[in-house]
GULUMVEX-420094 format. One record per residue (C-alpha): x, y, z; residue number from 0. Coordinates in steps of 0.2 Angstrom, whole numbers, plus 5000, padded with zeros to 4 digits. Layout:
REM residues N
R, X, Y, Z, NUM
...
END
This chain:
REM residues 219
R, 5044, 4880, 5200, 0
R, 5056, 4894, 5205, 1
R, 5056, 4911, 5196, 2
R, 5072, 4907, 5188, 3
R, 5066, 4891, 5180, 4
R, 5050, 4899, 5175, 5
R, 5059, 4913, 5166, 6
R, 5070, 4900, 5157, 7
R, 5055, 4890, 5152, 8
R, 5046, 4906, 5145, 9
R, 5062, 4911, 5135, 10
R, 5063, 4893, 5128, 11
R, 5045, 4892, 5123, 12
R, 5045, 4909, 5115, 13
R, 5047, 4909, 5096, 14
R, 5053, 4926, 5090, 15
R, 5046, 4924, 5073, 16
R, 5029, 4919, 5079, 17
R, 5029, 4934, 5092, 18
R, 5034, 4945, 5077, 19
R, 5018, 4940, 5068, 20
R, 5007, 4941, 5083, 21
R, 5014, 4959, 5086, 22
R, 5013, 4964, 5068, 23
R, 4995, 4958, 5064, 24
R, 4986, 4972, 5075, 25
R, 4996, 4985, 5067, 26
R, 4991, 4980, 5050, 27
R, 4972, 4979, 5054, 28
R, 4968, 4998, 5049, 29
R, 4977, 4995, 5033, 30
R, 4967, 4980, 5030, 31
R, 4951, 4989, 5030, 32
R, 4957, 5002, 5018, 33
R, 4966, 4990, 5006, 34
R, 4952, 4978, 5005, 35
R, 4939, 4991, 5000, 36
R, 4951, 5000, 4988, 37
R, 4956, 4983, 4981, 38
R, 4938, 4979, 4978, 39
R, 4936, 4995, 4969, 40
R, 4951, 4992, 4958, 41
R, 4945, 4974, 4953, 42
R, 4928, 4981, 4948, 43
R, 4936, 4994, 4937, 44
R, 4948, 4982, 4929, 45
R, 4934, 4969, 4924, 46
R, 4923, 4984, 4920, 47
R, 4935, 4988, 4906, 48
R, 4934, 4971, 4899, 49
R, 4949, 4962, 4907, 50
R, 4949, 4945, 4914, 51
R, 4947, 4944, 4933, 52
R, 4963, 4934, 4936, 53
R, 4973, 4949, 4930, 54
R, 4968, 4959, 4946, 55
R, 4977, 4947, 4959, 56
R, 4992, 4946, 4947, 57
R, 4994, 4965, 4946, 58
R, 4992, 4965, 4965, 59
R, 5006, 4952, 4967, 60
R, 5018, 4959, 4954, 61
R, 5014, 4978, 4953, 62
R, 5007, 4981, 4970, 63
R, 5005, 5000, 4968, 64
R, 4988, 5006, 4973, 65
R, 4986, 5022, 4964, 66
R, 4997, 5017, 4949, 67
R, 4986, 5001, 4947, 68
R, 4971, 5012, 4945, 69
R, 4981, 5023, 4932, 70
R, 4987, 5007, 4923, 71
R, 4969, 5002, 4919, 72
R, 4967, 5017, 4908, 73
R, 4985, 5014, 4901, 74
R, 4981, 4996, 4896, 75
R, 4965, 5001, 4888, 76
R, 4973, 5015, 4877, 77
R, 4985, 5013, 4863, 78
R, 5002, 5008, 4870, 79
R, 5014, 5023, 4872, 80
R, 5030, 5018, 4881, 81
R, 5035, 5036, 4884, 82
R, 5019, 5040, 4892, 83
R, 5019, 5025, 4903, 84
R, 5037, 5029, 4909, 85
R, 5033, 5047, 4913, 86
R, 5016, 5043, 4921, 87
R, 5024, 5029, 4932, 88
R, 5038, 5040, 4938, 89
R, 5027, 5055, 4942, 90
R, 5014, 5045, 4952, 91
R, 5027, 5035, 4961, 92
R, 5042, 5047, 4963, 93
R, 5038, 5049, 4982, 94
R, 5044, 5031, 4984, 95
R, 5062, 5037, 4980, 96
R, 5062, 5047, 4996, 97
R, 5053, 5033, 5006, 98
R, 5068, 5021, 5001, 99
R, 5081, 5033, 5006, 100
R, 5074, 5035, 5024, 101
R, 5073, 5016, 5026, 102
R, 5091, 5013, 5022, 103
R, 5096, 5010, 5040, 104
R, 5081, 5000, 5045, 105
R, 5083, 4988, 5030, 106
R, 5102, 4987, 5032, 107
R, 5101, 4970, 5041, 108
R, 5086, 4962, 5033, 109
R, 5096, 4949, 5023, 110
R, 5086, 4940, 5010, 111
R, 5070, 4949, 5015, 112
R, 5078, 4966, 5010, 113
R, 5072, 4965, 4991, 114
R, 5054, 4961, 4996, 115
R, 5054, 4975, 5009, 116
R, 5060, 4988, 4996, 117
R, 5046, 4981, 4983, 118
R, 5032, 4982, 4996, 119
R, 5035, 4999, 5003, 120
R, 5018, 5007, 4999, 121
R, 5012, 5023, 5008, 122
R, 5003, 5014, 5022, 123
R, 5017, 5002, 5025, 124
R, 5030, 5015, 5025, 125
R, 5019, 5025, 5038, 126
R, 5018, 5009, 5049, 127
R, 5036, 5005, 5048, 128
R, 5041, 5022, 5053, 129
R, 5029, 5022, 5069, 130
R, 5028, 5003, 5074, 131
R, 5038, 4997, 5088, 132
R, 5043, 4979, 5089, 133
R, 5041, 4971, 5106, 134
R, 5057, 4964, 5114, 135
R, 5052, 4946, 5113, 136
R, 5049, 4947, 5094, 137
R, 5062, 4947, 5080, 138
R, 5062, 4965, 5074, 139
R, 5066, 4961, 5056, 140
R, 5052, 4948, 5055, 141
R, 5041, 4960, 5063, 142
R, 5044, 4973, 5049, 143
R, 5042, 4959, 5036, 144
R, 5025, 4953, 5042, 145
R, 5018, 4971, 5042, 146
R, 5023, 4972, 5024, 147
R, 5017, 4955, 5019, 148
R, 5001, 4956, 5028, 149
R, 4997, 4973, 5019, 150
R, 5000, 4966, 5002, 151
R, 4990, 4951, 5006, 152
R, 4975, 4962, 5010, 153
R, 4977, 4972, 4994, 154
R, 4978, 4956, 4984, 155
R, 4962, 4949, 4993, 156
R, 4953, 4965, 4989, 157
R, 4958, 4965, 4971, 158
R, 4953, 4947, 4969, 159
R, 4936, 4949, 4977, 160
R, 4932, 4965, 4967, 161
R, 4937, 4957, 4951, 162
R, 4927, 4941, 4954, 163
R, 4912, 4951, 4959, 164
R, 4914, 4963, 4944, 165
R, 4914, 4948, 4932, 166
R, 4898, 4941, 4938, 167
R, 4888, 4956, 4944, 168
R, 4886, 4969, 4930, 169
R, 4882, 4986, 4935, 170
R, 4886, 5004, 4932, 171
R, 4903, 5008, 4939, 172
R, 4903, 5026, 4936, 173
R, 4912, 5036, 4950, 174
R, 4920, 5021, 4958, 175
R, 4937, 5026, 4951, 176
R, 4936, 5041, 4963, 177
R, 4939, 5029, 4978, 178
R, 4958, 5032, 4977, 179
R, 4956, 5051, 4975, 180
R, 4944, 5051, 4990, 181
R, 4957, 5041, 5000, 182
R, 4970, 5055, 4997, 183
R, 4958, 5069, 5001, 184
R, 4954, 5060, 5018, 185
R, 4973, 5059, 5021, 186
R, 4975, 5077, 5017, 187
R, 4961, 5083, 5029, 188
R, 4968, 5072, 5043, 189
R, 4985, 5080, 5040, 190
R, 4978, 5097, 5040, 191
R, 4969, 5094, 5057, 192
R, 4983, 5085, 5066, 193
R, 4997, 5098, 5063, 194
R, 4999, 5117, 5063, 195
R, 5011, 5116, 5048, 196
R, 4999, 5117, 5033, 197
R, 5013, 5121, 5020, 198
R, 5013, 5103, 5013, 199
R, 4994, 5104, 5010, 200
R, 4994, 5121, 5003, 201
R, 5009, 5117, 4992, 202
R, 5000, 5101, 4985, 203
R, 4984, 5111, 4981, 204
R, 4994, 5125, 4972, 205
R, 5004, 5113, 4962, 206
R, 4988, 5104, 4957, 207
R, 4980, 5119, 4951, 208
R, 4995, 5125, 4941, 209
R, 4996, 5108, 4933, 210
R, 4977, 5108, 4929, 211
R, 4979, 5125, 4921, 212
R, 4994, 5120, 4911, 213
R, 4990, 5103, 4905, 214
R, 4971, 5101, 4907, 215
R, 4960, 5089, 4916, 216
R, 4963, 5075, 4904, 217
R, 4981, 5075, 4906, 218
END
């Protein structure tokens, strides 16, 4: 077979959507490790507070906000205060406003996938979408979509496993809610070591200390 015919055959046999999935999967693997572990921690905490296991995958599917889901467990356990819920949610997830603005051009031609891409823009997904490069043989929009969808699938899987395990295995869960805090500490340390500009870390520490003094550890 001549090179020309071979190239034509390869082009015909290449499915851009399948190639997009195959390219996106390796990018998502590091997120899988973190999301499954953190999801398990969330599921254990949720059932440890007396909630049914099925609520964990539902929250992972419809809310899909790692740190806010941890906070939501305490909010659901306390007396319902709409004002507190709104302020807490805006405070915890305010950074997503800036994520969305920086993705306007990248999501412009996503079509029907655009609402989901906006919904699924977590910290880790945002990081991958900023750095990941779609191969030429793959559909770029599907490449970004599969990264986002795979990440959410990992999170739902972890939440479900943790909730089911927490429902059948009863043990002391003291300290497991520190998992999300530990993740952010690791991210902070990695940022400190990878760049000479330490202003973001210093700013975060100073603001945290100020808020701790003003509002106390319980708030």
